[in-house]
C-alpha positions as CSV (number, residue, x, y, z in Angstrom):
1,M,7.4,22.2,43.5
2,P,7.9,25.9,43.1
3,P,8.5,28.2,46.1
4,F,5.6,28.9,48.4
5,K,3.6,31.3,46.2
6,P,0.2,31.3,44.3
7,I,-0.3,28.0,42.5
8,S,-2.7,26.7,39.9
9,R,-5.3,24.1,41.0
10,E,-3.7,21.6,38.6
11,N,-0.2,21.9,40.1
12,L,-1.7,21.7,43.6
13,I,-3.4,18.4,42.7
14,K,-0.1,17.1,41.3
15,A,1.7,18.0,44.5
16,L,-0.9,16.4,46.7
17,R,-0.7,13.2,44.7
18,K,3.1,13.1,45.3
19,A,2.3,13.5,49.0
20,G,0.2,10.4,48.9
21,F,-3.3,11.7,48.2
22,E,-5.7,10.0,45.8
23,G,-8.3,11.7,43.7
24,P,-9.8,14.2,43.1
25,F,-13.2,12.7,43.7
26,S,-16.6,14.3,43.1
27,G,-18.3,15.6,46.3
28,G,-21.2,17.9,47.0
29,K,-20.2,21.3,45.9
30,H,-16.4,20.7,45.9
31,Q,-14.1,17.9,44.8
32,F,-12.0,16.2,47.5
33,M,-8.8,14.1,47.8
34,L,-8.1,11.2,50.3
35,R,-5.1,9.9,52.1
36,G,-5.9,7.2,54.6
37,D,-8.7,8.7,56.9
38,L,-7.9,12.3,55.9
39,S,-10.3,14.0,53.5
40,L,-9.2,17.2,51.9
41,T,-11.6,19.6,50.2
42,L,-10.3,21.3,47.0
43,P,-11.3,24.8,45.8
44,N,-13.4,25.0,42.7
45,P,-11.5,25.3,39.4
46,H,-13.1,28.5,38.2
47,R,-11.4,30.8,40.7
48,G,-8.0,31.1,39.0
49,E,-4.8,30.6,41.0
50,I,-4.9,29.6,44.6
51,G,-3.4,32.3,46.8
52,R,-0.8,31.9,49.5
53,D,-3.3,32.2,52.4
54,L,-5.6,29.5,51.0
55,L,-2.6,27.3,50.1
56,Q,-1.4,27.6,53.6
57,R,-4.8,26.5,55.0
58,I,-5.0,23.6,52.6
59,L,-1.6,22.4,53.6
60,R,-2.4,22.7,57.2
61,Q,-5.5,20.6,56.7
62,A,-3.5,18.1,54.6
63,E,-0.9,17.9,57.5
64,I,1.9,18.9,55.1
65,S,4.5,21.4,56.2
66,R,5.6,24.3,54.0
67,E,9.1,22.8,53.7
68,E,7.7,19.4,52.8
69,F,5.4,21.0,50.1
70,E,8.4,22.8,48.6
71,N,10.3,19.6,48.3
72,L,7.6,17.6,46.6
């Protein structure tokens, strides 16, 4: 994965799949991905790239460290 910087939604989904998540699945207003009992809500695709702050929050919810993310 590229260094910790803004990322496209498509590349985020690819990285999350490498980390063991399945999906994305359709939800209410947002799609989500699953890994075991952990459900992770994804940002909508029409917002452009996912910034560093949002990426950091997503990784925290996914229980993935920054270092682990960069090595996916």
